[in-house]
N, C-alpha and C positions, 0 to 999 in steps of 0.2 A: 650766805655766811660761811666763814671758815669752819673747818671741822672742829677746831678747838672750842668754838662757841658752844657746842653741844656737850662739853665735858663738865663734870662737877667742879673741877679745879678752876676752869675759866669763869664759871658762874659765881663761885665763891669769891674769887678775886674781884670780879666786877661788882659784886654786892659790897665788898669792903671799900672799894673806891667810891661807890655811890654813897655809902654811909659816911665817909669822910667829907664828901661834898655837902651832905645833909648837915653835919655838925657845924660846918662853916656857913650854913644858911644859903648855899648856892644851888641846892637841888633837893627835891623830895622824892626819894625812891620808895616804891610800894610794890608789893607782890600779892598775887591771888593764889591761894592754895586749894588743892583738893587732897585732904588728909595731910600727908607730909610732902607731897609733890607740888612744886611751883608749876602752875598752869598758865600764869600770865604775869607780865611785869609792866609797870607803869611808872613813868618818871616825869616830873616837872623839872626842867633844866633851864639854863640861861636866865635865871631869875634876876630881874632888874628892879631895884627898889627906887625910891625917890618918886618923881611925878609919874613914872610909867607903871610901876607895880605889875609887871608882866612876867610870864613864864611860857616856855614851850612844852607841849605835851608830846611824849612819845610812848608807844606801848606795843606789845605783842601778846598774842594769846595762842595757846596750844590749839592746833587745828581741830583736835578731837572735842574741844569745848566751844568752838565757834557756832554761832547760829542759835544760841539758847538765851541770849540777852545778858549774859554775864559781863561782857565787855562794856556794853552800854551802861549797865548798873554801876560798874566800877568807875567809868568815866564820869557819870553823874555824881557819884559820891566824892570823887576827887575834886570836881568843880565846886561842890558845896564846901568842902574843907578848905580849898584854896581861897575862897572868898571869906568865909566866916572865921577860920582859925589862922590862916597864914597871911591875911590882909592883901591878897592879890586883887587887882581890878580886871585883868584880862589874861586869857590863855589863848595861845595860838597853837595850831597843829597843821600838819600837811599830810597829803596822801599821794601816792602814785595815781596817775589819771585812771588807770584800770582797776584800782582797788575799791570796788563798789562796797565791799563789806565794811571797811573802815570809814568810808564816806557816810554810810548809813548810820554807823555808831555815832559819828560826830554830829550829824544832823539831828538824830534822835536825842542827843545830849545837849541840844540848845546852841550848837555852833552854827555859824553862817558862813557860806562860801564867800570869800572876799576877792578871789582872783586865781589866776594860774601863773606859775613862775616857771619859765623855760629853763631847762638844764639846772634845776635847783639843787639836787643832791646827787652825789656819785653813788650809785647802787649797782651791784653786780658788774663793776668795772666800767660803767658808762654814766655820763651825766644825764639825768632823767627829769622830765617835766613833772611838776606836782601841782595839785590843787591846794590852795591855802585857805584855812578856816580860822575863825576867831570866835571866842565867846566872851562877852562882857559880863562880868560876874555880879555887878551891883545894880543891874537894871531891874 
């Protein structure tokens, strides 16, 4: 990530942008706090209504708080809200092939692996392969 990502100014602007998308019903941005510090961010984006009722889940967690079940608990809660409060049918997510931690979070949260997408996202300057996951919310 660029150095600006780690500044309060960048984070505040990003939260404002995500709040605007939320007001339009296009995204659901959420944060996990430890006292007054954000330790994780979760967003449902690319929301498609109509017959699809789908969203993409993205998230990150402060490395100091990984491995304690917080990310899994947050993702499980988001899935529950997405189905019961926001009327979504399906959530998709992706991980880098080597990101075992995120893969564990998704599998422990009821997601299933549905395939691998070559050169799916441009990360750190190069197109990288990803595992693709989904969770059907009303099963």
